[in-house]
Steps between C-alpha positions, in 0.01 A plus 500: 500500500138442384247367753445185293681308224314381191732222406532646147841574345563792262815588307568859402765546230675835510576712807441850373218719641228287337647174630563637849145640527345179367704273726427702816123501442490132425692425821252712695222289354663195659657339193849357497689741273838455333647798315750410227760750369765429235734769637712452811298747705129572537348816367507495118550846354443649843824333604714512186335752261453798735824643646547531876510878473133484392382212718704345782490122502444465878136577414477173300684313774251629756205379287669160451534454875135587544397258226716219641330541832166477321605165348639579151794282391759675284705306245763694304724400209223285363404581137174344408523375146874422546603357838139410587233399256155655475358146498648419836348817649156418364526145634631602839279801575127564495547826310789690341513879454735644237623845604830514312476851364565639152876448458548507122664839428425713197800499272658773293461398135769708332816433304796454737289355785752215524785734607657435840383758756124488422310326777151449632434699817447192717840363398645817652272548804482147637877454551521836675223403741686177571818693571312726744361187663857384568565255218845483355554587133506135380156437650356844425603503131567141381461610136756783535507842662312789344629828653424861427818626671666765286261445210259710299172320568186528293177364644229443246157514659349768722312291756575374849750241385687765304507719808648211698772462239579871524538486882707183492729637218567814708585288804742294297682815391383554141672780311159615371145366490247580231146373496305479173121483460313458170192678627479881513589674821187522721389828653637594845141536629220263412166622372276314745184612328605319180648188660262402779434212574802391295859526618607866460772565244781701655879506505614277788843554649633232733769528761732331251437772249576759760835343567615572143386402148448653162148424380396524142151440363349415164817317400510181296817281483580407138835325523771391742854591386814339618849378427672164571164362612440762775238771514627859456197701410129499423362657182168660587227707334248740644135406449154646514162344549195552278182299528664256733769426241867570545670712237867577460593867477705563183870587546493436871738205523768530770755287677525433871824374656437171680729245667208323675138482377228375730171389351213592733213498257265282697396133479297330230362224722594182687779275390341215308786249475507264798210516733227640280586277203515198728167590664334540162281786616310706254634855441317820408564712193790675674675177614385521864340206678133501421287527811220733604484715821197313640645149554857544379492148350718411207413251226666223709303349792628596851723767346440869570690812393522854641709820484711604209518147366123534439451872431838596354745759628328710765533658846579340835155594633332312218716199572400505867135537413504213253695277741239553771210448261663185357536365857131543560422326164727208593342477846148495346602230257639282779236564773185601306497846662744749644518762777812655348462866392483567132 
């Protein structure tokens, strides 16, 4: 617990890495902090997006116990903009920090997208994480079970989320798993002289890949093919890149058998219906909440934003950094100065 209490109350909305980092720092500054989460457990994508085989959830529970001892109040199953209004938060707290992440998934805009068996990655990963947490099927998958058991699974997207879909599909007993990436296959060894100080381009193989997957690069999905409303195959084409532009390779169309297609192509920004629309905050050109990295203020007084909700889809380490910096900005706005690290 902090040595002194300020008497100020701060609400943090969203319990992913940005929200957890922000809430903990604000509590250490002596503010009364309430962390709101729309899901039934704390952790955001750390809890429900990342499978247990990659990150065990007792690590989140340990941090929650620490934060509770430091004075943070956790409120789950509260969706701001639905079950609780933004107005009530702004009236009841001295400051509000929005750290809700970038949850709007990038869609696959092709003919046949409406076929049964094509799902966003999170609609597949979240129920599995709930099952592992001990939830029964009705609670884990209230919208219906999505299972890879005995199916030919195609994962579209070559990033971390795609890798998580691969590992989860194998654990559910998929007949086969294929992962498609529209970009060319990176080299096995990076050329550090050409990439420094930027992130080196190299082929990255996760533990999920090592467990079994067919990986194909420079492939673009053209059409989903099915019968009786269900997906049966994907029609794809091989592509090349020239001048930063994608170009289809002539006569390279092929079909890939698919009973289950998982879309792991990233996220386009925060969900705007609900909280953001109700708050009336200004957005940037990409649809993220507009706020700079100096004071993290939005266009609405007393309202701050940090993490993926502000910067767009990014890494956990960036979310933690922004959450901590946002906490300092909130502390400065409330107290005139801050001893929190930036």
